[in-house]
N, C-alpha and C positions, 0 to 999 in steps of 0.2 A: 462693714468696712470699724478700720477702729476707729476713736473719734483723737484727733491731735490738736494736743493744748500746747498754748505755748506761754515760758515764765517770762518773763523780763523782769532783773532786777540790776543794781545800780552796778556791778562789778559782774553781769555776765548774763547768761539764758541757760534755759535746762526748754529740751521738746520731750513730752511727751506723745508717746504713741501705743497705748493698748498699757501694761504693765510695763512697757521698754524706757527707760532713760534718756539721754544724750544733752551731755552738759557742758557748756564750760565758762571758765570763771577764768580773772584779772588777771592772776600768777600765773596760769599755762599761756608762753608766749606765740601760741598756731592759728591765736583768733579764733578758733573754734572749726575751724579745717579740718582737723584729725577726729573731730567731733559730727561735724556732715559725712564726713568721710567715711563712716560707720553706718550710720542713714541710711545716705541713699544705696548701700553696698549692703543692709541688711531689708532694701525695698528691693533687690535684686537687678541696679544696678551698676556698672564698670566703674567702679572712679579712679581718675587720677588728680594727684595734686600734685601741684605745680607751680615753682615760686618765680613771682615776672618780677622783673629788676624795668 
């Protein structure tokens, strides 16, 4: 099983799974949902991102 490493910075985060990197920084308006969707898709899940007001 691959090691998961989560790096937290003042302006975002990075998740490493093996040699794969998923990241978000404050310049991206999606709050990291796109990176998380890719991560979960890569893990084999079906993902739907919905904005709820």
